[in-house]
N, C-alpha and C positions, 0 to 999 in steps of 0.2 A: 504495499499497497503507499508507505513513504516514496518507493520507487515511483512508482504512479508514480505521485504527485510530485517531486519533484521532476522529473519530467515535464509532467504541465506547465507547470510554474518556471520551468523551463522554457517551454515553447511559449505562452506570452509574454518573458519576460523582453526574447528574439527579437516575436512582431511589435511589441511596444514600442523598446527605449530608444530604435532610430525616430520613431518621428515626436519623442519626447525632443522640448524644442530646435527641433527644425528646423530651416528654416525656406523658407522657396526661393526661387533662385530671381536671379531680375531678373525684372524686366524694361523695359525698352519704352517710354513715351516720347509724343512730339506734335508740334498745331504751332504753323503761321500767319501769323496780320500782317496784310496791306492795311499801310495807312499812306495818303492824300498831302504824306510832307515833305520835305526830304532828309535825305539818310541820318544825315546834320543832326538834322531837329532831336531824332526818336533816341540817339546814341548820345547828344546830352542828357536825355534822362536815361533810359538804361544805363551808359554806364557808371553815371551815378550813384554806386552801391546806399547810399546816403539816401538819395531824393526821395525812391521811398520815404520818406514822411508824411510829402505832398498827397501820399497814399491815404493819408494817419488820419481818421478816424474809425465811422460805422462800427464802432466798439473797443478798436484795434488804439493800441498804443505807440509807438516809435520811439526802443531805445539804442545810437549808434553809437560806435563803442569801437575807437584807431582811427585810424585811416590810412587807404591803401591794401593794396596782399592783407590780408589777416585777419581786418577790421571782421568787428562781427556787427547781427540789425538783428534786434530783436523784436516782435510782436508779441507784445502783450494785451493779454482778452480781459474783455467785464466779466470771466469765469477765472479769472487764476491764471487760465494757458499761458504755456511761455514758451515760445518755437524764437530759438535765436542762428540764421545764418551767417556759413561765414564767408567772404569777395576768398576762392582759393587761387582767379586768374582772373586780368585785365591787358587786352589788350584791345587800343584805343584807334593802334593800325588799322584791323582789320574788325576794328566794331563788335570783340567779344568780347564776355565774361560769364566767370565759371563761381557756383556755390554751392554747399554742402552747406546740409543742416545737420549741427554741430550736439543738439542733443537729443534726448531720447520720448521725449513725448511722448506721450500714449496718440501716434500717430501709429494709422494701418500698417507704418513699414518701416523700412531700418531705412540704410546706406545710401542715403537722397546725395546726385551728384544733378545734381541744372547747369544749362547754358543758357545762353540766352544772345544773338547773331546777331546784324541787321546790316539789312546788303541794301544797295541805290539803288532803287529799279524800276528806272527812264525817269524827266525831270519831276521833282516834288512829288518821287513816290519811292514808296521805302516795301520792304517784308524789316521782318521781325518776329523772326521765330525761334524758337525752344525745343529745350531738348533736354532730355531727366533721364538715368539709370535707378533702382531703386528693387529695393529686395521687400516682398511682403509679406510680412506677417506669418502669419501657418493660415490656411482659410481666409483670408483678405488680400486676396489678387486685384476683387473686382471691386474691393472699395481704395484699397492700393491706386489703381487707377484712374477715378475718382482726382487724383490733383493732378486732375486738368482745369477740376473745374477751377483751384484755385489760380492759375493759367489764367484764366477766360478772364477773370472775374480781376487780375493786374496788365491783362489787355484793352479788358474797360472805360476802370484809368486811367489807365495810358493816352486812353485816344483824347477824354476830356483833359486833362492833362492838353494835347496837345493841340489839341478847337482849340481853349483858354492864352496859347500863346498870341502879343499878340503882329 
């Protein structure tokens, strides 16, 4: 009887243990938006990592710490949730900025790395592209893909900022 129980327990552990703490495989997301303004105008906002303060509001307070590569911005929500992003790279010549989420809040993903790139597309027309890789938490891939919602919110608010420029 003891041998049967040990064999049973070993079988259960062999099946269950690999799933405990196991992360999903990384996924990639991307989207882009066309703006009817010169790329330099879009880059003036996107390339300024601290400029997200212009989008502050709607229950979010933004705190900036440091300057240049390595600087952080912390979004503090009214519910106390904190999201900390760090600028990983800035290439003004190619209008590309890379960033990561450095804290481990209650998001449905980990290991987030994002990038924005601005390209000129004719006179007074530009394309802003975003791409990211992230690792969904176990069983949370559908929720992790909703990171696109946050980027769409950023794109909409960026349009508002660009439209209000003189």
